[in-house]
VMD Tcl script that builds the backbone (N, CA, C; Angstrom):
set m [mol new atoms 438]
animate dup $m
set s [atomselect $m all]
$s set {name element resname resid chain x y z} {
  {N N MET 1 A 23.716 4.144 15.149}
  {CA C MET 1 A 22.505 4.325 14.329}
  {C C MET 1 A 22.627 5.636 13.524}
  {N N GLY 2 A 22.626 5.568 12.250}
  {CA C GLY 2 A 22.717 6.738 11.387}
  {C C GLY 2 A 21.390 7.482 11.276}
  {N N ASP 3 A 21.471 8.692 10.765}
  {CA C ASP 3 A 20.227 9.472 10.592}
  {C C ASP 3 A 19.545 9.013 9.318}
  {N N GLN 4 A 18.517 8.209 9.504}
  {CA C GLN 4 A 17.809 7.616 8.343}
  {C C GLN 4 A 16.717 8.550 7.866}
  {N N LYS 5 A 16.640 8.777 6.567}
  {CA C LYS 5 A 15.654 9.642 5.971}
  {C C LYS 5 A 14.360 8.873 5.773}
  {N N GLY 6 A 13.243 9.407 6.290}
  {CA C GLY 6 A 11.924 8.762 6.146}
  {C C GLY 6 A 11.272 9.185 4.826}
  {N N GLU 7 A 10.161 8.530 4.533}
  {CA C GLU 7 A 9.402 8.918 3.340}
  {C C GLU 7 A 8.426 10.029 3.707}
  {N N ARG 8 A 8.167 10.918 2.720}
  {CA C ARG 8 A 7.237 12.037 2.960}
  {C C ARG 8 A 5.843 11.607 2.486}
  {N N ILE 9 A 4.871 11.776 3.395}
  {CA C ILE 9 A 3.473 11.505 3.045}
  {C C ILE 9 A 2.613 12.602 3.612}
  {N N LYS 10 A 1.362 12.545 3.198}
  {CA C LYS 10 A 0.361 13.404 3.882}
  {C C LYS 10 A -0.910 12.573 4.054}
  {N N VAL 11 A -1.610 12.896 5.155}
  {CA C VAL 11 A -2.836 12.225 5.481}
  {C C VAL 11 A -3.951 13.285 5.358}
  {N N ILE 12 A -4.914 12.977 4.520}
  {CA C ILE 12 A -5.987 13.948 4.246}
  {C C ILE 12 A -7.323 13.361 4.697}
  {N N PHE 13 A -8.044 14.113 5.533}
  {CA C PHE 13 A -9.369 13.726 6.008}
  {C C PHE 13 A -10.318 14.266 4.965}
  {N N ARG 14 A -10.738 13.433 3.990}
  {CA C ARG 14 A -11.515 13.880 2.857}
  {C C ARG 14 A -12.959 14.229 3.281}
  {N N SER 15 A -13.649 13.311 3.970}
  {CA C SER 15 A -15.040 13.586 4.325}
  {C C SER 15 A -15.441 12.624 5.411}
  {N N LEU 16 A -16.656 12.853 5.941}
  {CA C LEU 16 A -17.258 11.962 6.925}
  {C C LEU 16 A -18.740 11.899 6.672}
  {N N GLN 17 A -19.361 10.874 7.199}
  {CA C GLN 17 A -20.775 10.668 7.050}
  {C C GLN 17 A -21.369 10.270 8.392}
  {N N ILE 18 A -22.389 10.974 8.832}
  {CA C ILE 18 A -23.031 10.722 10.151}
  {C C ILE 18 A -24.233 9.804 9.922}
  {N N HIS 19 A -24.355 8.754 10.745}
  {CA C HIS 19 A -25.496 7.867 10.664}
  {C C HIS 19 A -26.366 7.929 11.909}
  {N N ASP 20 A -25.866 8.556 12.971}
  {CA C ASP 20 A -26.653 8.783 14.160}
  {C C ASP 20 A -26.241 10.133 14.734}
  {N N SER 21 A -27.114 11.111 14.608}
  {CA C SER 21 A -26.790 12.469 15.044}
  {C C SER 21 A -26.742 12.625 16.543}
  {N N LYS 22 A -27.218 11.634 17.275}
  {CA C LYS 22 A -27.211 11.653 18.759}
  {C C LYS 22 A -28.108 12.750 19.291}
  {N N ASP 23 A -28.987 13.301 18.415}
  {CA C ASP 23 A -29.864 14.391 18.831}
  {C C ASP 23 A -31.302 14.030 18.436}
  {N N LEU 24 A -32.233 14.458 19.245}
  {CA C LEU 24 A -33.663 14.085 19.037}
  {C C LEU 24 A -34.220 14.636 17.745}
  {N N ASP 25 A -33.782 15.808 17.314}
  {CA C ASP 25 A -34.337 16.405 16.072}
  {C C ASP 25 A -33.625 15.911 14.817}
  {N N GLY 26 A -32.631 15.022 14.960}
  {CA C GLY 26 A -31.925 14.479 13.826}
  {C C GLY 26 A -30.784 15.297 13.283}
  {N N GLU 27 A -30.521 16.475 13.924}
  {CA C GLU 27 A -29.424 17.306 13.515}
  {C C GLU 27 A -28.496 17.539 14.703}
  {N N GLY 28 A -27.260 17.123 14.586}
  {CA C GLY 28 A -26.315 17.270 15.662}
  {C C GLY 28 A -25.290 18.355 15.418}
  {N N GLU 29 A -24.687 18.841 16.474}
  {CA C GLU 29 A -23.639 19.855 16.429}
  {C C GLU 29 A -22.377 19.109 16.804}
  {N N PHE 30 A -21.437 18.954 15.849}
  {CA C PHE 30 A -20.269 18.084 16.007}
  {C C PHE 30 A -18.963 18.809 16.005}
  {N N VAL 31 A -18.030 18.301 16.794}
  {CA C VAL 31 A -16.610 18.695 16.746}
  {C C VAL 31 A -15.795 17.406 16.689}
  {N N PHE 32 A -14.611 17.521 16.101}
  {CA C PHE 32 A -13.746 16.331 15.945}
  {C C PHE 32 A -12.332 16.671 16.325}
  {N N THR 33 A -11.631 15.699 16.868}
  {CA C THR 33 A -10.223 15.820 17.192}
  {C C THR 33 A -9.511 14.704 16.480}
  {N N ALA 34 A -8.541 15.053 15.646}
  {CA C ALA 34 A -7.796 14.029 14.894}
  {C C ALA 34 A -6.346 14.047 15.387}
  {N N ARG 35 A -5.829 12.840 15.604}
  {CA C ARG 35 A -4.421 12.728 16.027}
  {C C ARG 35 A -3.706 11.763 15.062}
  {N N VAL 36 A -2.576 12.216 14.573}
  {CA C VAL 36 A -1.725 11.370 13.751}
  {C C VAL 36 A -0.408 11.182 14.504}
  {N N LYS 37 A -0.119 9.944 14.856}
  {CA C LYS 37 A 1.082 9.615 15.580}
  {C C LYS 37 A 2.061 8.917 14.614}
  {N N VAL 38 A 3.237 9.482 14.448}
  {CA C VAL 38 A 4.231 8.857 13.539}
  {C C VAL 38 A 5.491 8.510 14.321}
  {N N ARG 39 A 6.112 7.445 13.859}
  {CA C ARG 39 A 7.384 7.013 14.476}
  {C C ARG 39 A 8.423 7.003 13.398}
  {N N LYS 40 A 9.566 7.616 13.716}
  {CA C LYS 40 A 10.690 7.660 12.743}
  {C C LYS 40 A 11.966 7.770 13.540}
  {N N ASP 41 A 12.945 6.947 13.194}
  {CA C ASP 41 A 14.254 6.972 13.907}
  {C C ASP 41 A 14.140 6.802 15.381}
  {N N GLY 42 A 13.156 5.997 15.856}
  {CA C GLY 42 A 13.040 5.741 17.272}
  {C C GLY 42 A 12.303 6.807 18.070}
  {N N SER 43 A 11.950 7.905 17.415}
  {CA C SER 43 A 11.201 8.939 18.174}
  {C C SER 43 A 9.730 8.975 17.654}
  {N N GLU 44 A 8.892 9.501 18.470}
  {CA C GLU 44 A 7.453 9.528 18.119}
  {C C GLU 44 A 6.976 10.984 18.168}
  {N N GLU 45 A 6.154 11.329 17.172}
  {CA C GLU 45 A 5.553 12.665 17.123}
  {C C GLU 45 A 4.045 12.502 17.061}
  {N N VAL 46 A 3.309 13.414 17.725}
  {CA C VAL 46 A 1.835 13.400 17.633}
  {C C VAL 46 A 1.413 14.762 17.077}
  {N N HIS 47 A 0.605 14.718 16.022}
  {CA C HIS 47 A 0.050 15.910 15.420}
  {C C HIS 47 A -1.464 15.884 15.652}
  {N N GLU 48 A -1.950 16.976 16.257}
  {CA C GLU 48 A -3.382 17.017 16.630}
  {C C GLU 48 A -4.068 18.153 15.856}
  {N N THR 49 A -5.269 17.852 15.389}
  {CA C THR 49 A -6.066 18.841 14.627}
  {C C THR 49 A -7.465 18.862 15.164}
  {N N ARG 50 A -7.979 20.047 15.498}
  {CA C ARG 50 A -9.361 20.171 15.902}
  {C C ARG 50 A -10.182 20.637 14.731}
  {N N LEU 51 A -11.350 20.051 14.564}
  {CA C LEU 51 A -12.230 20.413 13.445}
  {C C LEU 51 A -13.639 20.701 14.003}
  {N N PRO 52 A -14.202 21.812 13.667}
  {CA C PRO 52 A -13.606 22.958 12.988}
  {C C PRO 52 A -12.491 23.584 13.838}
  {N N PRO 53 A -11.581 24.293 13.173}
  {CA C PRO 53 A -10.410 24.821 13.917}
  {C C PRO 53 A -10.766 25.861 14.991}
  {N N ASP 54 A -11.834 26.592 14.790}
  {CA C ASP 54 A -12.247 27.620 15.767}
  {C C ASP 54 A -12.980 26.906 16.931}
  {N N GLU 55 A -12.463 27.070 18.129}
  {CA C GLU 55 A -13.022 26.444 19.311}
  {C C GLU 55 A -14.487 26.810 19.579}
  {N N LYS 56 A -14.949 27.922 19.032}
  {CA C LYS 56 A -16.319 28.361 19.262}
  {C C LYS 56 A -17.295 27.849 18.225}
  {N N GLU 57 A -16.782 27.129 17.245}
  {CA C GLU 57 A -17.645 26.653 16.149}
  {C C GLU 57 A -17.846 25.144 16.222}
  {N N HIS 58 A -18.811 24.700 15.434}
  {CA C HIS 58 A -19.119 23.265 15.285}
  {C C HIS 58 A -19.694 23.050 13.908}
  {N N TYR 59 A -19.809 21.782 13.498}
  {CA C TYR 59 A -20.459 21.423 12.279}
  {C C TYR 59 A -21.891 20.957 12.593}
  {N N SER 60 A -22.872 21.480 11.898}
  {CA C SER 60 A -24.238 21.005 12.006}
  {C C SER 60 A -24.458 19.938 10.915}
  {N N ILE 61 A -24.736 18.717 11.353}
  {CA C ILE 61 A -24.869 17.623 10.410}
  {C C ILE 61 A -26.130 16.824 10.783}
  {N N MET 62 A -26.969 16.561 9.756}
  {CA C MET 62 A -28.148 15.806 9.941}
  {C C MET 62 A -27.873 14.313 9.659}
  {N N GLU 63 A -28.654 13.448 10.260}
  {CA C GLU 63 A -28.510 12.004 9.961}
  {C C GLU 63 A -29.281 11.595 8.728}
  {N N ASN 64 A -30.135 12.461 8.207}
  {CA C ASN 64 A -30.850 12.181 6.956}
  {C C ASN 64 A -29.840 11.953 5.843}
  {N N GLN 65 A -30.079 10.892 5.064}
  {CA C GLN 65 A -29.108 10.515 4.010}
  {C C GLN 65 A -28.832 11.628 3.003}
  {N N ALA 66 A -29.758 12.537 2.807}
  {CA C ALA 66 A -29.556 13.616 1.841}
  {C C ALA 66 A -28.627 14.684 2.408}
  {N N TRP 67 A -28.432 14.740 3.739}
  {CA C TRP 67 A -27.660 15.820 4.366}
  {C C TRP 67 A -26.580 15.319 5.327}
  {N N ASN 68 A -26.249 14.041 5.296}
  {CA C ASN 68 A -25.403 13.522 6.392}
  {C C ASN 68 A -23.930 13.418 6.036}
  {N N ARG 69 A -23.514 13.910 4.879}
  {CA C ARG 69 A -22.094 13.839 4.478}
  {C C ARG 69 A -21.509 15.256 4.521}
  {N N LEU 70 A -20.292 15.319 5.089}
  {CA C LEU 70 A -19.587 16.585 5.173}
  {C C LEU 70 A -18.195 16.455 4.506}
  {N N THR 71 A -17.938 17.269 3.513}
  {CA C THR 71 A -16.650 17.278 2.820}
  {C C THR 71 A -15.706 18.195 3.601}
  {N N LEU 72 A -14.515 17.671 3.938}
  {CA C LEU 72 A -13.568 18.467 4.731}
  {C C LEU 72 A -12.317 18.813 3.917}
  {N N ASP 73 A -11.677 17.785 3.302}
  {CA C ASP 73 A -10.409 17.972 2.595}
  {C C ASP 73 A -9.373 18.714 3.433}
  {N N VAL 74 A -9.166 18.188 4.664}
  {CA C VAL 74 A -8.235 18.810 5.621}
  {C C VAL 74 A -6.999 17.897 5.748}
  {N N THR 75 A -5.795 18.490 5.572}
  {CA C THR 75 A -4.599 17.727 5.772}
  {C C THR 75 A -4.327 17.632 7.266}
  {N N LEU 76 A -4.300 16.367 7.788}
  {CA C LEU 76 A -4.062 16.112 9.195}
  {C C LEU 76 A -2.567 16.017 9.513}
  {N N PHE 77 A -1.803 15.594 8.533}
  {CA C PHE 77 A -0.362 15.435 8.702}
  {C C PHE 77 A 0.333 15.514 7.341}
  {N N GLU 78 A 1.502 16.184 7.351}
  {CA C GLU 78 A 2.337 16.168 6.186}
  {C C GLU 78 A 3.779 16.197 6.662}
  {N N GLY 79 A 4.550 15.149 6.286}
  {CA C GLY 79 A 5.920 15.110 6.710}
  {C C GLY 79 A 6.527 13.725 6.533}
  {N N GLU 80 A 7.703 13.559 7.130}
  {CA C GLU 80 A 8.412 12.284 7.037}
  {C C GLU 80 A 7.914 11.284 8.046}
  {N N VAL 81 A 7.843 10.033 7.628}
  {CA C VAL 81 A 7.431 8.945 8.501}
  {C C VAL 81 A 8.416 7.815 8.365}
  {N N GLY 82 A 8.473 6.952 9.381}
  {CA C GLY 82 A 9.263 5.747 9.320}
  {C C GLY 82 A 8.382 4.596 8.925}
  {N N ASP 83 A 8.325 3.583 9.783}
  {CA C ASP 83 A 7.594 2.380 9.486}
  {C C ASP 83 A 6.325 2.201 10.307}
  {N N HIS 84 A 5.874 3.274 10.966}
  {CA C HIS 84 A 4.677 3.154 11.800}
  {C C HIS 84 A 3.928 4.489 11.871}
  {N N MET 85 A 2.629 4.439 11.707}
  {CA C MET 85 A 1.764 5.601 11.834}
  {C C MET 85 A 0.415 5.132 12.373}
  {N N GLU 86 A -0.188 5.964 13.220}
  {CA C GLU 86 A -1.532 5.709 13.728}
  {C C GLU 86 A -2.372 6.949 13.504}
  {N N VAL 87 A -3.599 6.725 13.038}
  {CA C VAL 87 A -4.543 7.817 12.838}
  {C C VAL 87 A -5.745 7.527 13.756}
  {N N GLU 88 A -6.094 8.536 14.569}
  {CA C GLU 88 A -7.208 8.409 15.484}
  {C C GLU 88 A -8.071 9.631 15.289}
  {N N ILE 89 A -9.385 9.450 15.190}
  {CA C ILE 89 A -10.286 10.593 15.104}
  {C C ILE 89 A -11.410 10.388 16.106}
  {N N LEU 90 A -11.599 11.372 16.932}
  {CA C LEU 90 A -12.673 11.323 17.952}
  {C C LEU 90 A -13.736 12.338 17.588}
  {N N GLY 91 A -14.985 11.943 17.621}
  {CA C GLY 91 A -16.066 12.827 17.306}
  {C C GLY 91 A -16.984 12.995 18.511}
  {N N GLU 92 A -17.548 14.184 18.636}
  {CA C GLU 92 A -18.391 14.477 19.779}
  {C C GLU 92 A -19.562 15.339 19.340}
  {N N GLU 93 A -20.764 14.955 19.767}
  {CA C GLU 93 A -21.966 15.764 19.494}
  {C C GLU 93 A -22.200 16.629 20.745}
  {N N LEU 94 A -22.256 17.925 20.523}
  {CA C LEU 94 A -22.379 18.855 21.660}
  {C C LEU 94 A -23.843 18.944 22.138}
  {N N ASP 95 A -24.015 18.954 23.437}
  {CA C ASP 95 A -25.335 19.097 24.055}
  {C C ASP 95 A -25.272 20.205 25.090}
  {N N LEU 96 A -26.335 21.000 25.162}
  {CA C LEU 96 A -26.431 22.063 26.159}
  {C C LEU 96 A -27.004 21.577 27.463}
  {N N LEU 97 A -27.993 20.669 27.402}
  {CA C LEU 97 A -28.743 20.288 28.587}
  {C C LEU 97 A -28.217 19.011 29.273}
  {N N LYS 98 A -27.382 18.281 28.590}
  {CA C LYS 98 A -26.790 17.059 29.188}
  {C C LYS 98 A -25.339 16.904 28.689}
  {N N SER 99 A -24.679 15.852 29.142}
  {CA C SER 99 A -23.298 15.681 28.722}
  {C C SER 99 A -23.212 15.389 27.241}
  {N N ASN 100 A -22.102 15.784 26.609}
  {CA C ASN 100 A -21.908 15.570 25.199}
  {C C ASN 100 A -21.925 14.075 24.858}
  {N N ASP 101 A -22.337 13.729 23.649}
  {CA C ASP 101 A -22.362 12.361 23.187}
  {C C ASP 101 A -21.138 12.073 22.350}
  {N N LYS 102 A -20.443 11.005 22.658}
  {CA C LYS 102 A -19.260 10.632 21.910}
  {C C LYS 102 A -19.622 9.670 20.760}
  {N N LEU 103 A -19.008 9.908 19.613}
  {CA C LEU 103 A -19.085 8.947 18.491}
  {C C LEU 103 A -18.070 7.846 18.739}
  {N N GLU 104 A -18.266 6.731 18.039}
  {CA C GLU 104 A -17.280 5.651 18.129}
  {C C GLU 104 A -15.934 6.185 17.703}
  {N N ARG 105 A -14.891 5.744 18.352}
  {CA C ARG 105 A -13.522 6.157 18.044}
  {C C ARG 105 A -13.066 5.525 16.731}
  {N N TYR 106 A -12.509 6.360 15.821}
  {CA C TYR 106 A -11.881 5.843 14.631}
  {C C TYR 106 A -10.394 5.635 14.925}
  {N N HIS 107 A -9.873 4.483 14.521}
  {CA C HIS 107 A -8.447 4.194 14.767}
  {C C HIS 107 A -7.962 3.267 13.697}
  {N N ARG 108 A -6.833 3.629 13.072}
  {CA C ARG 108 A -6.210 2.780 12.069}
  {C C ARG 108 A -4.698 2.829 12.313}
  {N N VAL 109 A -4.061 1.694 12.248}
  {CA C VAL 109 A -2.604 1.568 12.400}
  {C C VAL 109 A -2.020 1.183 11.063}
  {N N PHE 110 A -0.969 1.908 10.651}
  {CA C PHE 110 A -0.215 1.597 9.447}
  {C C PHE 110 A 1.196 1.159 9.894}
  {N N SER 111 A 1.666 0.053 9.289}
  {CA C SER 111 A 3.023 -0.375 9.600}
  {C C SER 111 A 3.668 -0.908 8.329}
  {N N GLY 112 A 5.008 -0.927 8.357}
  {CA C GLY 112 A 5.744 -1.375 7.192}
  {C C GLY 112 A 6.158 -0.206 6.326}
  {N N SER 113 A 6.259 -0.441 5.035}
  {CA C SER 113 A 6.707 0.599 4.116}
  {C C SER 113 A 5.607 1.668 3.857}
  {N N PRO 114 A 5.880 2.939 4.080}
  {CA C PRO 114 A 4.874 3.979 3.808}
  {C C PRO 114 A 4.404 3.985 2.365}
  {N N ALA 115 A 5.205 3.491 1.428}
  {CA C ALA 115 A 4.771 3.450 0.019}
  {C C ALA 115 A 3.538 2.552 -0.131}
  {N N GLU 116 A 3.404 1.577 0.761}
  {CA C GLU 116 A 2.234 0.652 0.710}
  {C C GLU 116 A 0.998 1.276 1.322}
  {N N TRP 117 A 1.129 2.371 2.034}
  {CA C TRP 117 A -0.013 3.018 2.666}
  {C C TRP 117 A -0.756 3.949 1.708}
  {N N ILE 118 A -0.119 4.327 0.616}
  {CA C ILE 118 A -0.716 5.283 -0.337}
  {C C ILE 118 A -2.026 4.742 -0.848}
  {N N GLY 119 A -3.077 5.571 -0.765}
  {CA C GLY 119 A -4.382 5.152 -1.286}
  {C C GLY 119 A -5.522 5.805 -0.535}
  {N N HIS 120 A -6.711 5.417 -0.928}
  {CA C HIS 120 A -7.940 5.912 -0.333}
  {C C HIS 120 A -8.480 4.861 0.632}
  {N N TYR 121 A -8.942 5.309 1.775}
  {CA C TYR 121 A -9.541 4.445 2.812}
  {C C TYR 121 A -10.945 4.904 3.054}
  {N N ARG 122 A -11.911 4.020 2.687}
  {CA C ARG 122 A -13.334 4.378 2.799}
  {C C ARG 122 A -14.117 3.214 3.372}
  {N N PRO 123 A -15.290 3.484 3.832}
  {CA C PRO 123 A -16.145 2.439 4.442}
  {C C PRO 123 A -16.461 1.325 3.447}
  {N N GLY 124 A -16.266 0.116 3.902}
  {CA C GLY 124 A -16.666 -1.032 3.106}
  {C C GLY 124 A -15.653 -1.566 2.123}
  {N N ASP 125 A -14.530 -0.849 1.930}
  {CA C ASP 125 A -13.562 -1.345 0.945}
  {C C ASP 125 A -12.739 -2.520 1.473}
  {N N GLU 126 A -12.905 -2.835 2.745}
  {CA C GLU 126 A -12.170 -3.976 3.318}
  {C C GLU 126 A -13.136 -4.977 3.989}
  {N N GLY 127 A -14.394 -4.894 3.644}
  {CA C GLY 127 A -15.365 -5.817 4.233}
  {C C GLY 127 A -16.055 -5.251 5.455}
  {N N SER 128 A -16.755 -6.106 6.175}
  {CA C SER 128 A -17.591 -5.659 7.287}
  {C C SER 128 A -16.802 -5.169 8.498}
  {N N SER 129 A -15.549 -5.565 8.635}
  {CA C SER 129 A -14.760 -5.118 9.778}
  {C C SER 129 A -13.883 -3.922 9.456}
  {N N ASP 130 A -14.213 -3.217 8.405}
  {CA C ASP 130 A -13.469 -2.044 7.928}
  {C C ASP 130 A -13.440 -0.960 9.033}
  {N N PRO 131 A -12.221 -0.491 9.410}
  {CA C PRO 131 A -12.119 0.528 10.465}
  {C C PRO 131 A -12.848 1.854 10.124}
  {N N GLU 132 A -13.010 2.162 8.835}
  {CA C GLU 132 A -13.664 3.429 8.458}
  {C C GLU 132 A -15.178 3.342 8.566}
  {N N ARG 133 A -15.686 2.196 8.852}
  {CA C ARG 133 A -17.175 1.983 8.906}
  {C C ARG 133 A -17.636 1.693 10.309}
  {N N MET 134 A -17.776 2.728 11.111}
  {CA C MET 134 A -18.297 2.574 12.458}
  {C C MET 134 A -19.802 2.565 12.422}
  {N N ALA 135 A -20.453 2.201 13.484}
  {CA C ALA 135 A -21.917 2.099 13.524}
  {C C ALA 135 A -22.585 3.466 13.350}
  {N N ASP 136 A -22.033 4.477 13.997}
  {CA C ASP 136 A -22.702 5.773 14.009}
  {C C ASP 136 A -22.119 6.807 13.021}
  {N N TRP 137 A -20.961 6.523 12.436}
  {CA C TRP 137 A -20.386 7.443 11.456}
  {C C TRP 137 A -19.335 6.730 10.616}
  {N N TRP 138 A -19.025 7.315 9.467}
  {CA C TRP 138 A -18.017 6.750 8.528}
  {C C TRP 138 A -16.946 7.812 8.259}
  {N N VAL 139 A -15.742 7.316 7.979}
  {CA C VAL 139 A -14.600 8.164 7.719}
  {C C VAL 139 A -14.059 7.854 6.316}
  {N N PHE 140 A -13.655 8.914 5.592}
  {CA C PHE 140 A -13.047 8.819 4.269}
  {C C PHE 140 A -11.711 9.501 4.313}
  {N N LEU 141 A -10.604 8.712 4.243}
  {CA C LEU 141 A -9.253 9.236 4.340}
  {C C LEU 141 A -8.474 8.968 3.059}
  {N N GLU 142 A -7.415 9.743 2.883}
  {CA C GLU 142 A -6.468 9.498 1.804}
  {C C GLU 142 A -5.065 9.623 2.390}
  {N N VAL 143 A -4.184 8.709 2.045}
  {CA C VAL 143 A -2.753 8.811 2.332}
  {C C VAL 143 A -2.109 9.000 0.957}
  {N N ALA 144 A -1.349 10.089 0.861}
  {CA C ALA 144 A -0.720 10.432 -0.444}
  {C C ALA 144 A 0.766 10.722 -0.245}
  {N N SER 145 A 1.520 10.593 -1.352}
  {CA C SER 145 A 2.937 11.027 -1.312}
  {C C SER 145 A 2.960 12.526 -1.183}
  {N N ALA 146 A 3.935 13.038 -0.449}
  {CA C ALA 146 A 4.050 14.512 -0.286}
  {C C ALA 146 A 5.313 15.007 -0.956}
}
mol reanalyze $m
mol bondsrecalc $m
mol representation Tube
mol addrep $m
């Protein structure tokens, strides 16, 4: 097996939208963990990003439609990929008096040629079963050539 060169891409977490703050006052304190797993030449790499990056911080997001969208523009992965990539994003609303509330898990699998993955992934662009459109929050991603 020769050393095969993969294609270079980057995965950008453009924004998110909260539809259930999981908090009584309608404003939640959120943290997110994003994992991008890539497979190339038979080996697998996992890249993990915490948002916000500072462990002591969180995002305050309201479920009110006027205030429920957060622009991030964070690169979750940049590098070579083979024919398989998975993106997973976990969201959690922080609580002081009870256990934290988990958002629905975001998960998308890409397979085949990375050139076919290039594009924007947003809620509703693939119908009602769109992976970016969870019940309590929405994800806006971009896969671009790097």
